[in-house]
C-alpha positions as CSV (number, residue, x, y, z in Angstrom):
1,M,111.3,-90.5,42.5
2,D,111.3,-92.3,45.9
3,S,108.8,-94.1,47.8
4,I,108.6,-97.2,50.0
5,T,106.3,-98.8,47.3
6,K,109.2,-99.2,44.9
7,N,110.0,-102.8,44.8
8,R,113.6,-102.5,43.5
9,Q,115.2,-106.1,42.6
10,S,118.7,-107.4,42.6
11,I,120.3,-108.3,39.2
12,P,120.3,-111.9,39.7
13,A,116.4,-111.5,40.5
14,L,116.0,-109.3,37.3
15,R,118.0,-111.8,35.2
16,A,115.8,-114.7,36.3
17,M,112.7,-112.7,35.5
18,V,114.0,-112.0,31.9
19,A,114.7,-115.6,31.7
20,R,111.1,-116.7,32.7
21,A,109.5,-114.2,30.2
22,Y,111.8,-114.4,27.1
23,G,114.1,-117.4,27.5
24,D,117.4,-118.0,28.6
25,D,119.0,-117.2,25.1
26,R,117.8,-113.4,25.7
27,V,119.1,-113.0,29.1
28,P,121.5,-109.9,28.9
29,D,125.0,-110.1,30.0
30,G,127.8,-107.7,30.6
31,E,126.8,-104.1,32.1
32,S,124.7,-101.1,31.4
33,W,121.7,-103.4,30.2
34,V,119.3,-102.2,32.9
35,R,118.2,-98.9,34.0
36,E,115.5,-97.9,36.4
37,L,112.8,-95.5,35.0
38,G,112.5,-92.8,37.8
39,H,109.4,-91.1,36.7
40,G,106.4,-92.3,39.0
41,W,105.8,-93.0,42.5
42,F,104.1,-96.4,43.0
43,N,105.6,-99.3,41.0
44,V,109.2,-99.7,40.2
45,A,109.9,-99.9,36.4
46,Y,113.2,-101.0,34.6
47,R,114.3,-100.3,31.1
48,I,116.1,-103.8,30.1
49,R,117.9,-104.3,26.9
50,L,117.6,-108.0,25.9
51,R,120.4,-109.7,24.7
52,D,119.3,-109.4,21.0
53,G,119.2,-105.6,21.4
54,R,115.4,-105.3,22.0
55,D,114.3,-102.7,24.7
56,V,111.5,-103.8,27.0
57,V,110.1,-102.3,30.2
58,L,109.7,-104.5,33.4
59,K,107.1,-103.1,35.9
60,I,107.0,-104.6,39.3
61,A,104.3,-104.1,42.0
62,P,104.9,-102.8,45.7
63,P,106.4,-105.3,48.1
64,A,103.9,-107.6,49.8
65,D,104.9,-106.3,53.2
66,V,104.3,-102.7,52.4
67,E,100.8,-101.2,53.3
68,V,99.0,-99.4,50.4
69,M,95.7,-97.8,50.2
70,S,92.8,-99.8,49.9
71,F,91.9,-98.9,46.3
72,E,95.6,-99.7,45.3
73,R,95.5,-103.2,46.5
74,G,95.7,-105.8,43.6
75,A,96.6,-102.6,41.2
76,M,98.8,-104.6,38.7
77,A,96.0,-107.1,38.3
78,N,93.7,-104.3,37.5
79,E,96.2,-102.7,35.1
80,L,96.4,-105.8,33.2
81,T,92.9,-106.1,32.8
82,A,92.4,-102.5,31.6
83,I,95.2,-103.0,29.1
84,A,93.5,-106.0,27.5
85,L,90.0,-104.1,27.6
86,I,91.7,-100.8,25.8
87,R,93.4,-102.9,23.2
88,E,90.4,-105.0,22.4
89,H,87.8,-102.3,22.4
90,T,89.6,-99.0,21.2
91,S,92.3,-97.7,18.9
92,V,93.9,-95.8,21.8
93,P,97.6,-96.7,21.7
94,V,98.6,-99.0,24.8
95,P,101.6,-101.2,24.7
96,P,100.9,-104.9,24.6
97,V,102.0,-107.2,27.7
98,D,104.7,-109.4,26.6
99,F,104.5,-111.5,29.8
100,A,102.9,-111.3,33.2
101,D,103.8,-113.3,36.2
102,R,101.7,-113.4,39.4
103,T,103.0,-116.6,40.9
104,R,105.3,-114.7,43.3
105,Q,108.0,-117.5,42.8
106,L,110.8,-115.1,41.5
107,C,109.8,-112.1,43.7
108,D,107.2,-111.1,46.4
109,A,105.0,-109.2,44.1
110,D,103.4,-109.3,40.6
111,Y,105.2,-108.1,37.6
112,F,105.1,-107.8,33.8
113,F,107.1,-106.8,30.8
114,M,105.9,-104.7,27.8
115,P,107.8,-103.3,25.0
116,Y,109.9,-100.1,25.6
117,I,108.3,-97.0,23.8
118,D,111.1,-94.8,22.4
119,A,109.3,-91.6,22.9
120,D,109.0,-88.5,25.2
121,N,107.0,-88.1,28.4
122,L,104.7,-85.2,27.8
123,G,104.8,-84.4,31.6
124,I,108.6,-84.0,31.3
125,I,108.9,-82.0,28.0
126,K,105.8,-79.9,28.1
127,E,107.5,-76.9,29.7
128,N,109.6,-76.6,26.6
129,L,107.0,-76.9,24.2
130,A,105.2,-73.9,22.4
131,A,101.7,-73.3,23.5
132,P,100.1,-74.5,20.3
133,E,102.1,-77.7,20.1
134,L,101.1,-78.4,23.8
135,A,97.4,-77.6,23.0
136,A,97.4,-80.1,20.2
137,Y,98.7,-82.9,22.5
138,H,96.0,-82.0,24.8
139,E,93.3,-82.0,22.3
140,A,94.5,-85.4,21.0
141,L,94.5,-86.6,24.6
142,G,90.8,-85.5,25.0
143,A,89.8,-87.5,22.1
144,A,91.8,-90.5,23.6
145,N,90.1,-90.2,26.6
146,R,86.7,-90.1,25.3
147,E,87.3,-93.2,23.5
148,L,88.4,-94.8,26.6
149,N,85.2,-93.8,28.1
150,S,83.2,-95.5,25.4
151,I,84.0,-99.1,27.1
152,R,80.9,-100.0,28.9
153,G,80.8,-102.3,32.0
154,K,78.3,-104.3,33.7
155,A,78.5,-102.9,37.0
156,F,80.2,-99.8,38.7
157,G,83.4,-100.3,40.3
158,P,86.4,-102.4,39.9
159,L,87.0,-103.8,36.2
160,A,86.9,-107.3,37.3
161,G,83.9,-107.0,39.4
162,P,81.7,-107.7,41.1
163,G,80.7,-104.1,41.3
164,E,77.6,-102.4,42.2
165,A,74.3,-101.7,40.5
166,S,74.3,-98.1,41.7
167,W,76.9,-95.5,41.1
168,R,75.8,-93.7,44.3
169,T,76.5,-96.9,46.1
170,A,79.8,-97.5,44.4
171,F,81.2,-93.9,44.7
172,T,80.4,-93.2,48.3
173,G,81.9,-96.7,49.1
174,I,85.1,-95.3,47.1
175,V,85.0,-92.4,49.5
176,E,84.5,-94.1,52.5
177,S,87.4,-96.6,51.8
178,V,89.7,-93.6,51.6
179,L,88.5,-92.0,54.8
180,R,89.1,-95.3,56.7
181,D,92.5,-95.3,55.3
182,G,93.0,-91.9,56.8
183,E,91.7,-92.7,60.0
184,R,93.6,-95.9,60.3
185,R,96.8,-93.6,59.8
186,S,95.5,-90.8,61.8
187,V,96.1,-88.3,58.9
188,E,95.0,-84.8,59.7
189,L,92.6,-83.4,57.2
190,G,92.1,-80.0,58.8
191,R,88.6,-80.9,59.6
192,G,86.7,-83.8,61.0
193,Y,86.2,-86.9,58.9
194,D,82.6,-87.0,59.8
195,E,82.1,-83.6,58.2
196,V,83.3,-84.9,54.8
197,R,80.9,-87.8,55.4
198,T,78.0,-85.4,55.9
199,L,78.8,-83.5,53.0
200,L,78.7,-86.5,51.0
201,V,75.3,-87.4,52.1
202,E,73.8,-84.1,51.4
203,H,74.8,-84.1,47.9
204,A,74.8,-87.7,47.0
205,E,71.5,-87.6,45.2
206,C,73.1,-85.9,42.2
207,L,75.2,-89.2,41.7
208,D,71.8,-91.0,40.5
209,E,72.0,-89.2,37.2
210,V,74.7,-91.7,36.3
211,V,73.1,-95.1,35.0
212,E,75.8,-96.6,32.6
213,P,79.2,-97.8,33.9
214,R,81.9,-96.5,31.7
215,L,85.6,-97.1,31.9
216,V,87.4,-94.4,33.9
217,A,91.2,-94.1,33.5
218,W,91.2,-91.6,36.4
219,D,94.9,-91.1,36.3
220,L,95.2,-89.8,32.8
221,Y,97.5,-86.8,33.2
222,D,100.4,-85.6,31.0
223,D,102.7,-87.8,33.0
224,N,101.2,-91.0,31.6
225,V,101.3,-89.8,28.0
226,M,104.1,-90.6,25.7
227,V,104.7,-88.5,22.5
228,R,106.8,-88.3,19.2
229,N,106.7,-86.1,16.4
230,G,103.2,-84.5,17.1
231,S,101.4,-87.5,18.0
232,I,100.5,-89.6,21.1
233,V,102.2,-92.8,20.7
234,A,101.3,-94.6,24.0
235,I,99.2,-94.0,27.1
236,I,100.6,-95.8,30.0
237,D,99.9,-96.8,33.7
238,H,96.4,-98.1,33.8
239,E,96.3,-99.5,37.2
240,R,93.7,-97.3,38.6
241,A,91.0,-97.6,36.0
242,F,87.5,-98.7,37.2
243,Y,83.9,-98.5,35.8
244,G,82.2,-95.3,36.9
245,D,81.1,-91.8,35.7
246,P,83.4,-90.4,33.0
247,L,83.0,-87.0,34.5
248,M,85.5,-88.3,37.3
249,E,88.4,-88.2,34.8
250,G,91.6,-86.8,36.0
251,C,91.9,-83.8,33.3
252,L,88.5,-82.8,34.2
253,N,89.6,-81.4,37.6
254,A,90.5,-78.3,35.8
255,L,86.6,-77.5,35.6
256,V,86.4,-76.8,39.3
257,L,90.0,-75.9,40.2
258,P,91.6,-74.2,36.9
259,A,94.3,-72.5,39.0
260,V,95.7,-75.7,39.9
261,F,95.1,-77.9,36.9
262,G,95.4,-75.5,34.3
263,D,93.2,-74.3,31.3
264,P,91.2,-77.5,30.1
265,T,90.0,-75.9,26.8
266,A,92.1,-77.8,24.3
267,F,91.4,-81.0,26.2
268,L,87.7,-80.2,26.2
269,R,87.7,-79.3,22.5
270,G,89.2,-83.0,21.8
271,Y,87.0,-84.6,24.2
272,R,83.9,-82.6,22.7
273,R,82.5,-82.1,26.2
274,E,79.4,-79.9,26.7
275,P,79.4,-77.3,29.5
276,L,78.3,-78.7,32.8
277,T,74.8,-78.7,34.2
278,G,74.2,-77.8,37.8
279,T,74.2,-81.2,39.1
280,E,77.2,-82.2,36.7
281,L,79.1,-79.6,38.5
282,T,78.3,-80.7,41.9
283,R,79.3,-84.3,40.9
284,R,82.6,-83.0,39.5
285,R,83.3,-81.1,42.8
286,L,82.6,-84.3,44.6
287,Y,85.2,-86.1,42.6
288,T,87.8,-83.4,42.9
289,L,87.1,-83.7,46.7
290,H,87.8,-87.4,46.6
291,L,91.1,-86.8,44.6
292,M,92.3,-84.4,47.3
293,L,91.4,-86.9,50.2
294,V,93.5,-89.4,48.4
295,L,96.3,-87.2,47.9
296,V,96.3,-86.0,51.4
297,I,95.9,-89.5,52.9
298,K,98.3,-91.0,50.6
299,T,101.2,-89.1,52.1
300,A,101.0,-91.2,55.3
301,Y,101.2,-94.4,53.2
302,R,104.2,-93.5,50.9
303,E,106.5,-91.9,53.5
304,Y,107.8,-89.0,51.2
305,P,111.2,-87.4,52.3
306,D,109.3,-84.3,53.1
307,T,105.8,-82.7,53.5
308,R,105.4,-80.7,50.3
309,R,103.0,-83.0,48.8
310,Y,100.9,-83.2,52.0
311,D,101.0,-79.4,52.2
312,W,99.9,-78.7,48.7
313,A,97.1,-81.4,48.9
314,R,95.8,-79.8,52.2
315,R,95.6,-76.5,50.5
316,Q,93.6,-77.9,47.7
317,L,91.2,-79.7,50.0
318,T,90.6,-76.6,51.9
319,E,89.8,-74.9,48.6
320,I,87.4,-77.7,47.3
321,M,85.5,-77.8,50.8
322,A,85.1,-74.1,50.4
323,L,83.4,-74.6,47.1
324,F,80.7,-76.6,49.2
325,G,80.3,-73.7,51.6
326,R,82.4,-75.2,54.2
327,R,85.1,-72.8,55.0
328,Q,87.9,-73.1,57.7
329,A,89.0,-69.8,59.0
330,V,92.6,-70.6,59.5
331,E,94.9,-73.0,57.6
332,P,97.1,-74.7,60.1
333,P,100.8,-74.8,59.4
334,S,102.6,-77.5,57.5
335,R,102.9,-80.8,59.0
336,T,106.1,-81.7,60.6
């Protein structure tokens, strides 16, 4: 998958990174020792076979001169913090970090190495799985997500702080940063930006129910789940984690848009999630609204080769706004 955030490096640069991480004696030679892992849109990742035969993954942050959305700045440093927290406080399988380099001496961005996990990506293979097998994986994912949410923070917001004492303040700030990103690139939402701001103010009181900051993975979908022989063996890509309301987790979007995100029954069984109260449903709708704003506006920063992702996200944005009673008579044609 291609995006301008993919920070691809030359073979000499990759060899230098391997040498710094593992030593000169493990730098591979010959050919066919490196392959780009193409699944994913943000960071570039390489599978590298070291000279001793061990396979590792090198993950490199976007180029320094590529503008990303506000919440994506410093994402790799955030991921390193998340990995450490998850490995220390839970039994959720997360690959360790072999080596991380934030000096930007060998390339213009942060990077780190971790072991290669010899397993299948659930997002790739799920179409070929029998329904009971897929449901079992989703149930296990729900249990893992619940355990991730057990990690408590001192404040709402970034894992490294400083954060906010109030979830209302933190979440409204999160949405405002996305809206400002959109305004900066003049992204068309199909409605005014201030209409979204007004909607958020009208429903912000329900956010005050959330009083304890918990780790939220947010991006925990099938594409970030590695499976083998009926078990989840690794959960990857933690750069978007933060302290917030566990109800904001990605798989719970299905509670308000099941036609888009699929049947959440198995995930909820594993998570042991009770039915939503009225105010919880409002919060969940606000969180899905935030996601759709991100997905619409992000297309202006990624420069994708076509408009399919923008068009899809615009339709879902219209749908979630309608759930708040804010309908749009006619959906405009696709962006060109």
